[in-house]
C-alpha positions, 0 to 999 in steps of 0.5 A, a space after each residue: 190584379 191589384 197594384 203592388 208597390 215594387 220600387 222598380 226603376 228603369 233608367 234609359 238615359 246614359 245607360 240601361 239600368 233596371 233595379 228594384 228597391 235600389 238593387 240591380 235586376 240583371 237582364 242578360 239577353 239583349 233582346 229582352 233589354 231592347 223590348 224593355 227599352 222600347 216600352 220605356 221610351 214609346 209606352 204601350 205597344 201592340 205586339 205586332 208593332 213591337 215585333 216589327 220595330 225590334 226586328 224590321 228585317 224579319 218576316 211577320 211570323 219570325 218577328 212575332 215568334 221572337 217577341 213571344 220568346 222575349 215576353 216568355 223570358 221576361 215573365 220568368 222574373 218574379 213580379 213580372 215587369 210586363 202587363 198585357 191587355 188586348 194584344 198591347 204590352 206595357 211595363 207594369 209598376 216601373 218608374 222610368 227616368 225618360 218619363 220623368 225627363 219628358 214630363 219636366 220638359 213639357 212643364 218647363 216649356 209651359 213656364 214651370 221653373 222646377 229643377 231639372 231631373 237627374 239625367 237630363 244631361 244624358 243622351 237616350 241609350 247612347 251607343 245603341 244602334 236600333 233604327 227606331 232609336 235614331 229619331 227618338 234620340 234626336 227628338 229628345 235632344 232637341 226637346 230638352 235643349 228648348 226646355 232647358 232654355 225655357 226654364 232658364 228664361 223663367 228663372 232669370 225673369 224671376 231673378 233667380 240668376 244662380 239657378 238660371 245659370 246652372 240650367 242654361 249651362 246644361 243647355 250650352 253643354 249639350 249643344 255648344 254651337 247653339 247660340 241661343 244657349 250662349 246668349 242666355 248665359 251672357 244675359 244672365 251675366 249682364 243681369 248680375 253686372 258681371 261684364 267680364 264673365 259676359 265677354 269671356 262667354 262671348 269670346 269662347 263661343 266665337 273661338 269655338 264657332 271659328 274652330 269648328 265651322 269657320 263661322 262668326 257669331 250672329 250680328 245680334 249676339 255681337 251687338 249684345 256685347 260689342 260695347 262691353 268689349 270696347 270698354 274692356 279694350 279701352 281700359 286694358 289696351 293689351 287685352 285681346 280684341 275680337 274682330 
């Protein structure tokens, strides 16, 4: 069958949303949404693997029976979403936001400083309790934080401090206790000679660490701004002093 431009899109970052030409496609049955999500995240799957993944507590016979029913229902939609070859099922002619995010992450880790795609700050299907999603969600979270930090460093080296700050701020927002992201924000501020912003970022992070896990910033991060705090405190005796 020839490829047809369908303008179909499946979003799994933040929420499950399927559309064609910007109009929603309603998938009522949770089992159908679960299969589409599995194929969006993991790509082509053999029928037996998909059935076991989606219904891990059922026998092979029952899980495969459930899968056949789901596939039949999805094929009732005009311009079927599914393709199949030698027992492998996959999404057909569908753009996927998760694919776009993963592609950007790998490019960012290789030094590409292109803008992150929409949705990079959203979790993978939050609220879904499927067991297979747990590892996928954790892996995606870690990968994108590393990728965002890598992109921010690339932008900073190129002197694009505004873009670097925006990307580093996304990383810090995704993992507020991650010191490397805060370090990047501080380094960006120092690169712009914005000493006050650097001190504020450090002090906010120190307070958050103390409040959340009763810990202190590393000695390396403290050394990065300690002389700036001393200068600020000397110039403004009433200013708050961090231990």
